[in-house]
N, C-alpha and C positions, 0 to 999 in steps of 0.2 A: 140827418138821413132821412131817406122818404119812406114811405109806407111800404114800397116795392121792395127797398132793400131789406128791410126790417124783414119782410116776410120770406123773404129769401135765405138771409140767416138764419132764422128761428128752422126752416127747414131741411136744411144741411146739417144742424145741430140733430135734428130728430134723427136723421137719417144713420149719421154717424153711432148715435146711441144704440140703434135696432142691428145694425150692421157689422160693427167694430167686435160688439163680444162672440158675434158667431164665427170672425174668421180667427178668434184669438183661440176657442174651442176646438176648432177644426184642425187649428196647427199644432194646440196641445195634442189631439187627439194621434194626429200622424206622425210625432213624435216620440209618444209613449212607447217604451218598452223597450227591447234590443235583443240582439240574438246571443245567446248564452253558450257560450262553448266549455263543457264542464271535461276537462281532461284527463286520464287516469296517471299520465305521467307529466316530469317536470317540462316548461316549455322550452328549458334551454336544450333537451334531448334532442338530435337532428331530425327525426323523424317527426316529434310534434311541431318543431318549428317549421318543418318543409312545409308540414299540412296549415298549419295557421296563417304562414305566407301565401301559400297557395291557394286558399280560402278567399283570404281578404281580396287577394288581388282580382280575383274572379269574378267574388261577388260584386265590389265596387266598379269594372268595368261591364256588367253586364245593368250596370244601374242601382244597384241597392245602397241606400243612404242609411241602414238604420244602423247604429253602434252595434261593435261586437264588444262584448265582456269576454273575461277568460277566467275560469276558477279550476285549481287544480287540485287534484287527490294526491298527486305523490307517492302512486303508488308503488310498491316496492317486489316482495315477495310474497307469498300465502303465507307467510306466519303471523300477517295484519289483517287477512282477510275478516277476521269478525267483526271489524270496527269500520268495514267500508260503506257498509248499508247506515249506520249514524252517521257517517262521514256525508253522505249524500243527502242524508235528510237535514241534516244542518246547513247544508250548501241551499237546499231547494227551500229551506224556511227564510232563506235572506230575501228570498225574491218572491213575496207574496203583496197582494191588495197592488198599488200603485207600481211595486216594479215588478209587475210578472212580465217576464221576458215575452216578445215575440213566438219564439220558436227557441228551442235547445237543441244542442249539436251534442252528441255525448262521443267522445272520443276516446276510444280503445276498450279492451275487452272487459274491465274491471267498472269503470265507468258502465260501460252497459247493462253489467251484471248486478253494478247496486241499485241503479233507477229501475228496473224489472221486478227486483226483489222488494222494493218496499212496499210495506202491506197497504198504502192507500195513496192517492194520487193527490199531492197537497199542493201542487202547482198546475193549472190548467192552459197548461201549453203545449203543443203539439213537439213531440222529439222526435229526430234525426239521429242513425247511428254511424259510426264508419269505426275501421279498422277493430272490428269485431269478429264472432265468429257465430253460424248458424246455431251448433251444437253448444248448450251453457251447462253451467250448474249454478243452484238455486244458493246463495251464500247462505253460511250457517249462522247457528247463533253463538252467542258467547262463551257459551259452555262448550263447547265441539272440541273433541282432541283433534286439531287440524292435521297431525302427523299422520295420524289413522285413519283419518274419517273417508269414507268411499261412498261418495253422493252418485245420485244418478242421475244421465245424463239426459236433458231434454231438448227439445226442437223446437225452435223459434217456429215453425208454422205446424207441424204435426200437434203439439201441445197446445196452439193459443198461447204462447207462453210471452212472446211477448210484441204481438200484433194488435194488441188489447192497450198499450200503453205507448208503442213506438210506430211511428204511420211511414216514415221512409227511412233511406239508408242504403248503405252497401253493406254486406256478410259475406265472410266468407265460409267456404264450403270447405271439410278435411272426409275424404272421402276413401275411408279405410278398408272397404271390400274390395276396392280394387286395386289399392296398396298389396291387399295379401291372395287376389288371384294372380297377381304380377309377379310374387314371388314363388306362388304353387306353380307358375311357368317356368319360371328359369331352376326354381330348383325344387321340383316333384316331390323329394324324399323329407320333406322340412318337418319337423316334429314340433319344434319350439319355435314363440315371436318373442325375443327379447326387446320390450319397449320400454324405448327410453325416454323420458319426461322430468321436469325440473321443477323446483318449488317457486312457482306462478300460478297466476289462475289460469292462464293459457296451459302450463302443464296438468294440472289438477283436470282442469274439463277436458281435454285431450284422454287422458287417463279412462274417465269414466266413458267417454264415448268409444275407445278401446274397448274396454269390456263391455259394453251393451253390443256393439259390432262383430267381435269374434264369437258370441254364441252362433252363429251363423257356421261357422266352420269348427264343428265340434273334435274335428281331427287335429284340433292346432293346440298346443298348450301354451298359454301366457305367461310368461316371467316376467314380473313388473320390476324395472329399474328405477325406481322413487327419490327425484332430487329430494321429497321432503324428511328423508331419513338416511340418506346420505350426502358427504362431501364428494370433492370430484376425485379425493384420494380412494375413499372407501368404495366408491362406485365401481372405479378400477378395478379393486380386488374381486367385484362381483363379474367383470368381463373376463377373467380368469378363470372363473367356478361354471361357467353356461357349458351345459352339456352338447356333445355330437347333435348333429342335424338341426342347429339352431342357426337362423336367421336373424339379425338386429335390426329394428324397424325406429329408425330416431324421430322421435317428436319435437321436441324443443330444448335447448339445455343454455339458460342465463345465469341462473341463482340457485346453489345448493341448499344446504342446510341451515348451514352458517350465515347465509344471506351475502355470500360472497359471490361477485359479480364475476363472470367469465364469458370470453366468447371463442373464438376458435382456438387457443393453445389448449382449452379444455377437453373439446372434441381430438385434437391431435393425441394428447395421453391416451385418451379411450380406444382412440385407433390401433397405435403403440402396443397396447393390452390384448386386444385380439383383432392381430393381423390377419389371420386364417379365416375368419366367420364374414361371410357377406353381408354387407349392409345395405339399407334403403333406406330413403328419407320421404316423412311426410309434409315436411313444411321447409323445403331446399338446405335444413341444415345438415353439413357435412356433404354439401354435394361438389365437387369440384374438386376433392382429395378424398373423401372417404365413401359416402354413399356411392354405390351403381347407379341409379336413378330412384324414380318413383314417380306416384300420383299427387299430386301437391297443387293447390291454388295458384291461379296465374295473379301475384302477388303485381302492383301499381301503386303509382302515386294518387290518392283519391281526394285531395284538396279542392280541384277545382270542379271535377263530379259534384263533390256535397254541395260547393256553392251553388252550380246553376239546381239542382233540388231544393236549397235552401229558398233560393229567389225564385224559381215556380212556385213552391209552396206559397209566399210571400204575397203574389199575384194572386195566387187562386187558392186560396187557403179551404175552401169546400172540398177540390178536387180530391179524389182518390190517388195517395202517392204509393205505389207498392216497393216495400224493401227487396234490393236485387242482391241476389244472388251470384259471386263472381265465381264462375266454373273453374276447374281444374284442368290442369295439363301435365301429361305425363312426357317425364323428362329421364334420357339415358345419357351417360359419361360416357362417353366413345372411349376413352383412355381407361378408366377402369375397369369396365366391361370388356377390354381387351387383357387387363391386367389380369383379372380372375377367369379369364376363359369363355366368356361370355359372347354365343353368336348372336347380333344383334339387327341380321339382316332377314327380310321376309318374316317379322313380326306378323301374329293375329291382328296387334293394335294397334291404332295409329300412336306414335312417340313422334318427340324431337328431340334430334343426336343434339348435343351439346359437346364441346370440347374435344373436337374432332382433331384430327392429326393434321397440321399446316402441311401441303405442298412443299415441295424442297425450297422453292423458289421464295414462297410467304417464312418460312423459317429460318433463311438464309438471305432476305433481302438486303439488309445493312453491310453483310460481309461482301456480298457480291457486288454490291456498287462501293464499296470500302476499296475491294481488289480491282475494280476498273476505275478510280479515282486515281489510284497508286500507280497502276500501268500508265494510263493517261498523264499522270505528271511527271513520269520517269521519261515519256515520249516528249513530254512539253519541254523538259529540261536539255534533253538532249538537242532538239531543235533549235532551241533557244542558244544552247552552245556552241552549236555549228554555226548559226546565225553572227553571233559574237565573232567566234574564231575567225571567218572570212572577214567581217568588218574590220576588226580589229587589222588584218592584214591590209587591205585596201587603204583602211585611214592613214597606216605608217608609211605608205609609200607613197601618198597623195599630202598629205599634211603633217609634214615635220616637227612645224612648229608646236602641233598639240602634243607632242612626244610624250608628255607626262603624264596626261588623260589618258593618252592609249595605252602607257604601262598599266596606268589601275584596272581600265576594262580589263586589260589582259589577265591581270593578277586576280580579280573576282571569275574570269570565265577560268581559268586554270584550277581555281580554289572547287568551282562547280564541278568541273571534269574531274577532278582528283577524288571529291567525295562520292562522283557519281561511280568514276572507276573501281572505288574499294567496297562501295555496296556491291555492283553487280559481283566481283571477283569472288568479295563471301560468299554472296547468294547461290553463285552460281555453282561454287566448290561445294556448299551444302546441300542444292537441290540435286545435284548430280549424282553425289554419294550414295542416296538412297535410291534414287531412280536405278542407277546401276543395278544395284542389289535386287529391286524390285524386277526388273527385267531379266535378268540373266537367271535367278531362280525360277521364274516363272518360266522362261525358257528349258531349266532344266527339267523342271516337273511334266513340260508336254511332251521332250523329248524321249526320256527316260518312264514311257510308260509304265515299267514291271519293278521299278524301284521298290524298294523294300519301304515299309509303313513309317518305320523311325527316320528313314534318309527323307520322306515327303514329310512327315512331322517335323523334321528338321528344317527343311527349306520353305514352309509354311510359317515357321515362328520367324525365320530370318526375314522372309517377306513381309509378313505382320510387323516386327520390330522397325523395318526401314519405312514402311507404311503410316507407322506412328512419328516416327521421326520427321518424315514431308509435314503432316498435320499439326505438329508441333510446331515446325519452321514457320508454315505460314498462319499459323494463330498467335506465334509471336509478334510477327509482322505486323498483323490488325491489331493487338493490343496495345505496339508502342506508339502506334498513328494513333489508335482513340485515346490514349491517356496523354499525349503529347498535345494534341487537339483539344483536350479539355471535354471531349464528348462523352465521355464515362461518367457516369453519374451511379453511387453507391446505393444500395438498396440495404437502409439499415433496418435491422431487427434484432429481439432479444435471441440470443444465442449461449449456448453452453460450451465456450471456447475450448475448457479444458477437452471435452469430447472432441470438437473437430480438430485438437492436436493429435490425438488418439487416433480418429480416425486418419489425420495424414501419416503417421507413421505405417499404421497398418497398410493404406494404399501402396506405400513406395516399399514395403515387405513383401505385399503380392506383386508389383507390377515388374522390381526390380532383382533380377537372381544376381544377388553378390553376395559375396562372401563376409561381408561386413556384417558387424551386430548393432541393431537399432533398437534404442533404449529412451523410455518418455521417463523424465520425472518433473514430481509435480508435488508441491505440500496441499494442494488443494483437490477435493474430491470432484467438485464441480466449481465453474464460474461464469456467472451469467452476465453478457452488457450487450449494449446495441453494438451490433457489425453488421458488415455484409460475408456470409460465412465463405461465397462462393470465391470472393477475392482473398480472406483473410487463408483459406486454404492453399490458393494458389501461391502465397508469398511463401508459407509453410514449406510445401510441396517442393517449392523452386530452388529452395536454400538446403532441404533435404536430398535432392535430386542430384544438386552441385557437390552435395560432401560426397556424396555415392561414389561419383564419378573421380573423384579425386582421393582415392582410400580405400586400400586393399587391406584387406585380412584386419580391420578394425575396428574401433566402436564409433558411431554417430549417436550424439545423444540431441534429444530435442528437450528443451529446459522452460517451462511457463510458471513463473511467478507473478507477485504482485509487489512494484517499486514503494520504499517505504513512505512515500506522501499520497498514497492510497488512492492517487488520482491517475495512475496508467499500469496496462498490465506490461511485463517484460520478456518477451521472448528469444528463446539465443538455441540457434544449431552448433555444435560442439561435434569437429572430427578429429582423427589421428591423422589424416593423410600428411600429402606434402606440404602444405602450411603455402602463403603467401610473403614474397619478399617485402617488408617494410617499405621498399622505394617503388614498387607495384601496387599497393594498397589503394592508392587514391586512386588510381585507372579503373579500378573492375567494376565501380557502376557507370561507366560507359558505354555509348553505345557501342557496340560491332568490335569491341575491345577483348582479347582472348589472350592471356599471356602463354598457353601452349596451342601454336598455332595445329597441332597434330590431334589434339582433344576434339571429340565431339560437341557439336554445339554452334551457337548462331550469335552468341555473344551479346544478345538481348536479356535473357532471364533476368540477371541482377539488375539490369535498367530497369525492366517493368517492376520487378520487388520496390527500388527506390520509389517509382511513381506511385506506385499503388498505396505504398505505408506511408508517403508523404501528402498522397489524395485525403486520409481519413486523419491524416495531422500528426503522423508519428513523427518516428525518426530511424535510419538504420544507419548502421557503420560493421567496421571490423575492427576486434578487440585485439588491440597491438599488443596488448601484455600476455595474450596465449601465445603460447610458442613450440606446444607438442601439437601444433598441425594450425588449422583455422576456424574462428569461430567469430559467426554473423550474429548479430543484435540487433533486434526493433522491438518496437514500444506500439500501445495501443492504448488512447486514453479511454479512462471507465466508463467515463460520462458523455455521452452524444447526444 
């Protein structure tokens, strides 16, 4: 090896010894730290899962390369609030020294409150917050009686509470004064505000804010409906005790004093306990079925917005990143406002109307297009029938050798024609009968202007009865079409089926002027399982209506029972009418089948019942052992 080569080799080794440690240190410095997400809730919760997924996707899309770590506080009810502060301290203690994160993302009100409640900052990392409220309460000490604790509400900005520890993020603002002014506008005689909150940090902080803000309205008396001291059942009793001139303001309701977790079912029970008291919402709870409206935060998914905040802070850590307050919006439920008699036109404040009544076309789009499709199919069937008929005649004259094929085609054409003719004959008769009554008695009402009021009322009732018959006919045609095509999707939800049976009997008693006695029998006061309440009542009502039609001065019994195998409910409708001959019992569930041609009806009611019951996995049959009339029995699975 020459002297020049040796010199070059020594130079390279010296350069490597000087440059390589610097590169390693720079890489270690770049990879040091992480983004630490401290979540109030379990990551399996839908809202938390969506936030973390959106945050990670957007952060990586922007070019972020820092690892994301997640710590979960698993907060549930306010009963455990005294330990949240220490839980946060224990989490932060794990991330000191070389494990210090680049930044901390506080997800949820409990995590945010626990962080700003720390006596000292033990981790020197910038923090940003989300899914939190501008107004908060400082977490209590271990000795505080949480059920009776009435903390003061503190403002993130006015009290400089969180801005010293939290540099950026998004917070919601609950505008209680605007809600109270809105209530006073619609109900100027209001004397009491019943404020509903639950056994969570959000509920306690809302309640503290309400106690603070209502002082600006000395004419209003505050009634606290506190989930810390009530269950969903006892708080319903409190609704029954509310005085007159009370308006309900809904804060939040998820967890009661027993840490039972509820959703809409609880607020539905409360609504039924106070149906005549107006209700408004501070946080969208009850909107769409109970609350008339309210001024509430414009909630939205914040995962991607938080990722942009984090990436911006990572790129320019010294810049000032303000906390963004998500503004409020005023919402009014059109249907609820009309139901309680509120006029929502020409309001003195800007408002967003929701749940407006759809137009006739929007409401019945599916039915309209189904009717058009049925008519089109009938016309097409008629055209095809005529085409094959003339084609058959022509081919029979020209092609004697294909006589067998022509006969088969002719048989098919005749079968299609027979079905068409039977359908048209049946429908034309059923449609013509109520139409004649409607037209005839409408002419009578117009011609005899001085008829007695009783006569007018009788004519009007006849017109209404026949209008209902015509509407029921069209509905039956649409139902059988949708059921046979498989386009009906049952909307399962927990229902008290015993109550549904009682409602069906009551409905028949009021809608049918009958000399029969209707009875409901059941060994159960209540029985709840998943079913489509509308379709269940349709089956029960059809069977009861059928029994009334063929029974005079008799007894019709609707009975509910549970099968001994405990897997299905058994419901029967028994009458003391004319009964069904055994040889005809197998035909009653066929379309357009009428054992009595002079009886009113389309012959579609029982086929609709059969298709509906089979849709939910049940069975329907005629009890052939019963001889004093007719008894129809159907079943429903208890576990769906």
